[in-house]
C-alpha positions in Angstrom: 1.6 -18.8 -17.4 -0.7 -21.7 -16.0 -3.3 -20.8 -13.7 -2.1 -22.7 -10.8 1.3 -20.9 -10.9 -0.4 -17.6 -11.1 -2.7 -18.6 -8.0 0.7 -19.5 -6.0 2.3 -16.4 -7.2 -0.8 -14.1 -6.3 -1.1 -15.8 -2.8 2.8 -15.3 -2.0 2.3 -11.5 -3.0 -0.5 -11.2 -0.5 1.4 -12.8 2.1 4.6 -10.8 1.4 2.4 -7.6 1.4 1.0 -8.6 5.0 4.8 -9.0 6.4 6.3 -6.1 4.6 3.4 -3.4 4.4 1.7 -4.3 7.6 3.4 -6.3 10.1 7.0 -5.0 10.1 5.9 -1.2 9.6 3.6 -1.7 12.7 6.7 -3.0 14.6 8.9 -0.3 13.5 6.3 2.5 14.3 5.9 1.2 17.7 9.8 0.6 18.3 10.2 4.3 17.0 7.5 5.6 19.4 9.0 4.0 22.4 12.4 5.3 21.5 11.2 8.5 20.7 12.9 8.6 17.2 11.0 11.7 15.6 12.5 11.2 12.0 11.3 7.4 11.6 8.4 8.1 13.4 7.4 10.8 11.3 8.1 9.0 8.4 6.2 5.8 9.3 3.2 8.0 10.0 3.5 9.4 6.5 4.0 5.6 5.3 0.8 4.7 6.8 -1.2 7.5 5.2 -0.2 6.4 1.8 -0.3 2.8 2.5 -3.9 2.8 3.6 -4.6 2.8 -0.1 -3.8 -1.2 0.1 -6.4 -1.4 2.6 -8.9 0.4 0.6 -7.7 -1.7 -2.5 -8.8 -4.9 -0.5 -12.3 -3.6 0.2 -12.8 -2.4 -3.1 -11.8 -6.2 -4.3 -14.7 -7.7 -2.2 -17.3 -6.6 -4.6 -15.1 -7.2 -7.4 -15.0 -3.6 -8.7 -12.2 -3.1 -11.5 -10.9 -0.2 -10.0 -9.4 -1.9 -7.4 -6.7 -3.0 -9.8 -5.8 0.4 -10.4 -5.8 1.4 -6.8 -3.8 -1.6 -5.9 -1.0 -0.8 -8.5 -1.0 2.9 -7.4 -0.4 2.0 -3.9 2.5 0.0 -4.9 4.0 2.9 -6.8 3.2 5.6 -4.1 4.5 3.6 -1.3 8.3 3.9 -2.2 8.0 7.5 -3.2 6.7 8.3 0.4 9.7 6.4 1.8 12.4 8.1 -0.1 11.2 11.6 -0.8 11.7 13.5 2.1 15.3 15.2 2.0 15.1 16.2 5.6 14.0 12.6 6.9 16.2 11.0 4.7 19.4 13.1 6.3 18.4 12.4 9.6 17.7 8.8 9.3 20.8 8.1 7.3 22.7 9.7 10.3 21.4 7.0 12.7 23.7 4.2 13.1 22.0 2.3 15.9 20.1 -0.9 15.7 16.6 0.8 15.1 18.1 2.9 12.4 19.7 -0.1 10.5 16.6 -2.1 10.8 14.3 0.7 9.5 16.8 1.2 6.6 16.9 -2.4 5.7 13.0 -2.6 6.0 12.8 0.4 3.7 15.0 -1.0 1.1 13.0 -4.2 1.4 9.8 -2.9 1.1 10.8 -0.7 -2.1 12.1 -3.7 -3.7 9.0 -5.4 -3.0 6.7 -2.7 -4.2 8.6 -2.6 -7.5 8.5 -6.2 -8.2 4.7 -6.4 -7.1 4.1 -3.4 -9.3 5.6 -4.9 -12.1 3.8 -8.0 -11.6 0.5 -6.4 -11.4 0.9 -4.3 -14.2 -0.1 -7.0 -16.4 -3.4 -7.4 -14.8 -4.3 -3.6 -15.1 -6.3 -4.8 -17.9 -8.7 -6.3 -15.7 -10.0 -2.7 -14.7 -9.7 -1.4 -18.4 -11.4 -4.0 -20.7 -15.2 -4.7 -20.2 -16.1 -8.1 -18.6 -12.4 -8.7 -18.1 -12.6 -8.9 -14.3 -14.7 -12.0 -14.9 -11.9 -14.1 -16.5 -9.9 -16.8 -14.4 -6.7 -14.8 -14.3 -8.6 -11.6 -12.8 -10.4 -13.6 -10.3 -7.3 -15.1 -9.0 -6.4 -11.6 -7.6 -9.8 -11.3 -5.8 -9.4 -14.8 -4.0 -7.6 -13.6 -0.9 -9.8 -10.5 -0.4 -12.9 -12.8 -0.6 -11.4 -15.1 2.0 -10.6 -12.0 4.3 -14.2 -11.0 3.8 -15.3 -14.8 4.9 -13.1 -14.4 8.0 -13.7 -11.1 9.1 -17.2 -9.8 7.5 -19.0 -13.1 7.2 -22.7 -11.3 7.4 -21.8 -8.1 5.4 -22.9 -7.5 1.8 -19.9 -7.0 -0.5 -21.8 -4.0 -2.0 -21.7 -2.3 1.5 -18.1 -2.8 2.2 -17.4 -1.7 -1.4 -19.5 1.5 -0.7 -17.4 2.3 2.3 -14.3 1.4 0.5 -15.3 4.0 -2.3 -16.0 6.7 0.1 -12.7 6.2 1.7 -11.0 6.2 -1.9 -12.7 9.7 -2.5 -11.3 10.9 0.8 -7.9 9.5 0.0 -7.7 11.2 -3.6 -9.0 14.6 -2.4 -6.4 14.5 0.5 -3.8 13.4 -2.1 -4.7 16.3 -4.4 -4.6 18.6 -1.9 -1.3 17.6 -0.8 0.2 17.7 -4.5 -1.5 21.0 -5.3 -1.5 22.9 -2.4 1.0 21.6 0.4 3.9 20.0 -1.8 4.5 23.5 -3.7 4.8 25.3 -0.2 7.0 22.8 1.6 9.0 21.1 -1.3 10.9 17.8 0.0 10.8 19.1 3.6 8.4 16.8 5.5 8.5 19.1 8.3 7.7 22.1 6.2 10.7 23.8 7.7 
């Protein structure tokens, strides 16, 4: 694949990520809160906890740390799981036939499809994390262009290492919380998001 085609696909991926993983779920969360729909609100809160790994990934990419390729891929795998895992919420949401329920279900299918396709595409670039000095190759650097542009837009005077440090701290907290959930809470509550 040519570098220009890869660059176009990567930038399209970042744009789709902003729409499907940030803008639409934020609108849906506000709508669910205003309409007082607990099942959708609860699922979207779970979604935001999981999807925060995407933000951590962007900040890990700014100092060009190879682990960011792994965290980005992991986020794309975890997001669909978080949206479909909960039996009690799935049942409540599938019973909703109103406009919010239909739009939420459409978004859930769309973001799942996006995550699966994006994960398949990014799987080829996991080598950027595991092969020494691979992150400096042109193909791996293409994935860093959008986060570096983001840094120049919002964090002009910040040092990449400082942003990376805070992202690494956030990643440690994320992994600790995920480990606690998987090994402590999940065995107790199973597939019930409410724990009942």
